[in-house]
C-alpha atoms as one frame of an Amber mdcrd trajectory, in Angstrom:
protein
  -6.928  -9.971 -28.574  -9.268  -7.294 -29.907  -7.841  -4.680 -27.544  -4.395
  -5.294 -29.008  -5.730  -5.707 -32.550  -4.115  -9.128 -33.007  -5.639 -12.490
 -33.798  -5.701 -15.388 -31.358  -2.765 -17.076 -33.101  -0.463 -14.046 -32.858
   3.081 -14.683 -31.705   4.540 -12.964 -28.674   6.567 -10.766 -31.038   3.361
  -9.714 -32.834   1.699  -8.932 -29.504   4.666  -6.832 -28.367   4.798  -4.956
 -31.673   1.097  -4.182 -31.527   1.404  -3.034 -27.916   4.210  -0.632 -28.814
   2.354   0.693 -31.855  -0.865   1.258 -29.954   0.958   2.764 -26.962   2.214
   5.530 -29.204  -1.375   6.322 -30.165  -3.181   5.893 -26.851  -0.695   6.816
 -24.115  -2.067   9.645 -21.949   1.095  11.712 -22.487   0.457  11.641 -26.256
  -2.977  13.260 -25.914  -1.772  16.873 -25.718  -4.081  19.251 -27.558  -7.046
  16.877 -27.630 -10.358  17.525 -25.923 -10.929  16.168 -22.435 -13.383  13.621
 -23.825 -10.914  12.370 -26.436  -8.088  12.231 -23.882 -10.256  10.312 -21.411
 -11.312   7.814 -24.096  -7.679   7.333 -25.135  -6.593   6.840 -21.514  -9.346
   4.275 -20.966  -8.285   2.461 -24.129  -4.645   2.598 -23.073  -5.294   1.035
 -19.669  -7.535  -1.656 -21.202  -4.788  -2.398 -23.730  -2.211  -2.643 -20.924
  -4.393  -5.190 -19.118  -4.693  -7.227 -22.303  -0.928  -7.091 -22.822  -0.285
  -8.243 -19.247  -2.588 -11.212 -19.818  -1.376 -12.210 -23.281   2.355 -11.638
 -22.804   2.600 -14.361 -20.149   2.300 -17.876 -21.604   0.532 -19.388 -18.575
  -2.100 -16.680 -18.223  -2.650 -16.611 -21.978  -3.267 -20.378 -22.002  -5.713
 -20.093 -19.087  -7.515 -17.219 -20.822  -7.751 -19.156 -24.093  -9.138 -22.248
 -22.338 -11.765 -20.212 -20.462 -12.733 -18.351 -23.652 -12.996 -21.565 -25.641
 -15.130 -23.196 -22.943 -17.438 -20.167 -22.801 -17.765 -20.089 -26.591 -18.507
 -23.823 -26.753 -21.205 -23.441 -24.100 -22.851 -20.598 -25.985 -22.652 -22.426
 -29.327 -24.193 -25.540 -27.780 -27.091 -23.474 -26.439 -26.334 -24.366 -22.827
 -26.373 -20.845 -21.431 -29.984 -21.094 -20.197 -29.534 -24.186 -18.021 -31.082
 -23.641 -14.620 -33.311 -20.836 -15.837 -36.301 -22.847 -16.991 -39.749 -22.013
 -15.682 -42.024 -24.537 -14.017
């Protein structure tokens, strides 16, 4: 969600609009005249954003991602991340 700059309750239309808007900023072909470092950072951001779009634009993968994220967050909030790491 952060890579696309949308919140977790964003509609598919909001996700698509954000993807299009950010593509115009980050696409490697739009980096003409920028330094190699800036172009590389933009390309990295573009490909990360594309991965996020692939995940969030499909309802089934988005649901699976949300469930895994919620489970991970609940585990962290409950303080259960150190299970199995206790010293004897």
